[in-house]
C-alpha positions in Angstrom: 108.4 151.2 71.6 107.9 149.8 68.2 108.3 146.4 69.3 105.9 146.8 71.9 103.4 148.4 69.3 104.2 145.4 67.2 103.4 142.9 70.0 100.2 144.7 71.1 99.0 144.2 67.5 99.8 140.4 67.5 98.3 139.7 70.8 94.7 140.4 72.2 94.6 143.2 74.8 95.9 142.5 78.3 92.8 144.6 79.4 90.3 141.7 78.4 88.8 139.8 80.9 90.6 136.7 79.9 94.2 138.1 80.1 94.1 138.9 83.7 91.9 136.7 84.9 92.2 135.5 88.7 91.5 132.1 89.8 89.7 132.1 93.1 90.1 129.1 95.6 86.8 127.3 95.6 85.6 124.3 96.9 83.5 123.4 94.1 86.7 123.9 91.7 89.4 122.3 93.7 91.8 119.7 91.9 92.6 117.4 94.7 96.2 116.3 95.2 96.9 112.8 93.4 99.0 112.2 96.3 96.4 112.5 98.9 94.0 110.2 96.9 95.4 107.2 98.3 96.3 107.1 102.0 98.7 104.4 101.5 100.9 106.2 99.4 100.4 109.9 100.6 103.7 110.1 102.6 105.8 108.3 100.0 108.2 110.6 97.9 108.7 109.2 94.3 112.3 108.7 93.3 112.2 111.6 90.8 111.5 113.9 93.6 114.6 113.0 95.7 117.5 115.1 94.6 120.2 113.0 92.6 123.5 114.8 91.7 124.0 111.9 89.2 120.5 112.2 87.7 120.4 113.5 84.1 118.6 116.9 83.7 118.9 120.0 81.3 120.7 123.1 81.2 119.1 125.0 78.4 119.3 122.4 75.4 122.3 120.5 77.1 122.1 117.3 79.0 123.8 117.6 82.3 123.4 116.0 85.8 121.5 117.9 88.5 125.1 118.7 90.4 126.4 120.1 87.2 123.3 122.1 86.6 123.5 123.8 89.9 127.1 124.8 89.3 126.3 126.0 85.9 123.2 128.0 86.8 125.0 129.5 89.9 127.9 130.8 87.3 125.1 132.3 84.9 123.6 134.3 88.0 126.8 135.3 89.4 127.4 136.8 85.8 124.3 138.7 85.5 123.7 139.5 89.2 124.5 143.4 88.6 122.5 143.5 85.4 119.4 141.2 86.3 116.5 143.5 86.2 117.9 145.0 82.9 118.0 141.4 81.8 114.3 140.9 82.7 113.7 144.2 80.8 115.0 142.7 77.7 113.2 139.4 78.0 109.9 140.9 78.5 109.9 144.2 76.8 109.7 145.6 80.6 106.4 143.8 81.1 108.1 141.9 84.2 107.5 145.1 86.3 103.7 144.8 85.6 103.6 141.2 86.1 105.4 141.5 89.5 103.1 144.3 90.6 100.1 142.1 89.6 101.5 139.0 91.2 101.9 140.6 94.6 98.6 142.5 94.3 96.9 139.3 93.7 98.4 137.8 96.8 97.5 140.8 99.0 100.3 140.2 101.8 99.4 141.5 105.1 95.8 140.9 104.7 94.3 137.5 105.6 90.3 137.4 105.2 90.3 134.0 106.5 91.9 134.8 109.7 90.3 133.3 113.0 90.2 136.8 114.8 88.4 139.8 113.9 91.3 141.6 112.6 92.3 140.3 108.9 95.9 141.8 109.4 97.3 138.6 111.1 101.1 138.2 111.4 102.6 136.6 108.4 105.7 135.0 107.5 106.6 135.2 103.7 109.5 132.9 102.2 110.5 134.4 98.8 112.5 131.7 97.1 115.3 132.8 94.5 114.3 136.1 95.3 118.0 137.4 95.6 117.6 140.9 94.2 114.6 141.7 96.4 112.1 142.6 93.6 109.3 140.7 94.9 110.2 140.8 98.7 110.4 144.5 98.6 106.9 144.7 97.0 105.4 142.1 99.4 106.8 144.4 102.4 105.5 147.6 100.8 102.2 146.0 100.3 101.9 144.7 103.7 103.3 147.5 105.8 102.2 150.4 103.9 99.1 149.7 101.9 97.6 147.0 104.3 99.0 148.7 107.5 100.0 145.6 108.9 103.6 145.9 110.4 103.3 142.2 111.6 104.6 140.6 108.2 108.2 139.5 107.7 109.9 138.3 104.7 112.9 136.0 104.2 114.6 136.3 100.9 116.3 132.9 100.0 118.7 132.2 97.2 121.2 129.7 96.2 123.4 132.5 94.9 125.2 134.8 97.3 125.8 137.5 94.3 122.1 137.9 94.1 121.8 138.2 97.8 124.4 140.9 98.0 122.6 143.1 95.3 119.4 142.7 97.2 120.8 143.5 100.6 122.4 146.6 99.2 119.4 147.7 97.7 117.4 147.0 100.9 119.1 150.0 102.6 116.7 152.1 100.7 113.8 150.7 102.4 112.2 152.3 105.4 113.7 151.0 108.6 110.5 149.2 109.8 110.5 147.3 106.5 114.5 146.8 106.8 113.9 145.1 110.4 111.2 142.7 108.8 113.6 141.6 106.5 116.2 138.8 106.2 118.5 137.3 103.6 119.4 133.7 103.7 121.4 131.5 101.3 119.7 128.2 100.9 118.9 125.4 97.9 115.1 125.4 97.4 115.2 121.7 97.0 116.7 121.1 100.6 115.7 123.9 103.1 116.9 122.1 106.1 120.4 123.8 105.5 120.1 127.7 105.3 122.9 130.1 106.2 122.6 133.9 106.5 123.8 136.1 104.0 126.6 137.7 106.4 128.3 134.4 106.8 128.2 133.2 103.1 131.5 134.4 102.3 133.4 132.7 105.1 131.5 129.4 105.8 131.3 126.0 104.2 128.5 123.6 103.7 129.5 122.0 107.0 128.8 125.5 108.8 127.6 124.6 112.3 125.6 127.9 112.0 123.3 126.4 109.2 119.7 125.8 110.1 116.3 124.4 108.8 113.4 126.3 107.8 111.0 124.4 110.2 107.8 122.2 108.8 104.6 124.0 108.8 106.2 127.6 109.5 105.6 129.6 106.3 102.3 131.4 105.5 103.3 132.2 102.1 106.0 130.8 99.6 106.7 132.7 96.3 109.3 132.2 93.5 109.4 134.5 90.5 111.4 133.8 87.4 113.2 131.4 89.4 111.8 127.9 89.5 112.8 127.1 85.7 116.3 127.0 86.9 115.9 124.5 89.5 117.9 121.2 89.0 115.0 119.2 90.4 111.7 121.0 90.4 109.5 118.1 91.8 111.9 118.3 94.9 111.6 122.0 95.4 107.8 121.7 95.2 107.6 119.1 98.1 110.1 121.5 100.1 107.8 124.1 99.7 104.8 121.9 100.7 106.8 120.7 103.8 107.6 124.3 105.1 104.3 125.7 104.4 101.6 125.7 107.2 98.4 123.9 106.4 96.3 126.5 104.5 99.7 128.1 103.3 99.8 129.3 99.6 102.7 128.5 97.2 102.7 131.1 94.4 105.1 131.0 91.5 105.4 133.7 88.4 107.4 132.3 85.6 107.9 132.7 81.8 105.6 130.2 80.1 104.1 129.1 76.6 102.1 131.4 74.0 101.3 128.4 72.0 97.5 129.8 72.0 98.5 132.5 69.7 100.6 131.4 66.8 101.5 134.8 65.2 102.6 136.1 68.6 104.4 132.9 69.5 106.5 133.1 66.2 107.4 136.8 66.9 108.1 136.0 70.5 110.5 133.2 69.6 112.2 135.3 66.9 112.9 138.1 69.3 114.1 135.4 72.2 116.3 133.4 70.2 117.7 136.0 67.7 117.8 139.3 69.8 118.4 138.5 73.3 121.7 136.7 73.2 122.8 139.4 70.8 121.9 142.1 73.3 123.4 140.2 76.3 126.7 140.2 74.3 126.5 143.9 73.1 125.2 145.3 76.5 126.5 142.9 79.1 129.5 141.0 77.3 127.9 137.7 78.0 126.0 136.0 75.1 126.1 132.4 76.9 124.1 133.5 80.0 121.4 135.0 78.0 121.3 132.1 75.4 120.9 129.7 78.7 118.0 131.8 80.0 116.4 131.7 76.4 116.6 127.9 76.3 115.6 127.6 79.8 112.3 129.2 79.0 111.6 127.1 76.2 112.3 123.9 78.4 110.2 124.9 80.9 106.9 122.7 81.1 103.6 124.1 79.9 101.0 125.8 82.2 99.0 122.5 82.2 101.9 120.3 82.9 103.3 122.7 85.5 100.0 122.6 87.3 100.0 119.0 87.3 103.4 119.1 89.1 102.0 121.2 91.6 99.1 119.1 92.4 101.4 115.9 92.2 103.5 117.5 95.2 100.4 117.7 97.3 99.0 120.8 96.8 95.2 121.8 95.8 94.5 124.5 93.0 91.6 126.3 92.0 90.0 126.7 88.7 92.5 126.2 85.9 95.3 126.1 88.4 97.1 129.1 86.6 96.7 132.7 85.0 98.2 133.6 81.7 99.8 136.9 81.5 100.2 138.7 78.2 98.9 135.8 76.3 101.2 133.2 78.1 104.5 135.0 78.1 104.3 134.5 81.8 101.9 132.8 83.9 101.2 132.6 87.9 100.7 129.4 89.4 99.0 129.0 92.8 98.5 125.9 95.2 97.4 125.7 98.7 98.5 123.1 101.2 95.4 121.1 102.5 94.1 121.9 106.1 94.2 118.8 108.0 
């Protein structure tokens, strides 16, 4: 509690109009995709957006290959799967729960005012990437089925790590039966969604499993990823896969830790806590200092709000306004992009 009080004094109130300002999609404020600006190059995929197992990338402050990062990130999340929510509580002072609630509320799943029919409660298919433990997927179903009264919303929770998915599957048994029926779990690499396999087969199948299947192009209404994209080995490739699977008019939405550089005092306090306390608490509470050290470093290495927005635009999306919404002064940020209607 003392830490929260100190942070509130160092940071302008979250209740101010700027701290939780929503960015509407508006034709007058859309930033057009650079990829769409030239018809001759609109279908070309740049080399940096094509996964390459031997290409250098970063794992925290270390330089590794993309293939090695996939393996090491898998090790981190296998290690922390059972304590993942506690980890986020430590890294965000518990604010991640408020951010997630706001993130889902801003998307309002199950209610589509732009639908062509008279009823805005159209069917929706939501793909929650890196959503293994179900925090976002369960909120989506509750909002859609219970608050918006739309039982025609289904959620696919995808994660590269079967240990995370197993935790989510176990937790899903507490959901109402109707929501459990609208939920599925698949193991997949976000950089290549042409190969997915259901959770039930992950422990007994290999990558050449004939039961793997692709998420079809133009099939998803809403793609979400929360506190996961910074761990991808090739973020541009994942953004282009998001663009591929989304329907025209579909929305990409990302909630991720970000930068608080606009608030120097708070930035100093936040980094001192992150680098000084979180790895130590990880060692004391979970017996795993290295995983928590990586997670702190991964936040520091993640692009700024403006740089990540430009990556989203570069992948073919259009964004509204600034293209992002800061939460708690930038400790986290929401990014949204829409796949243009052809």
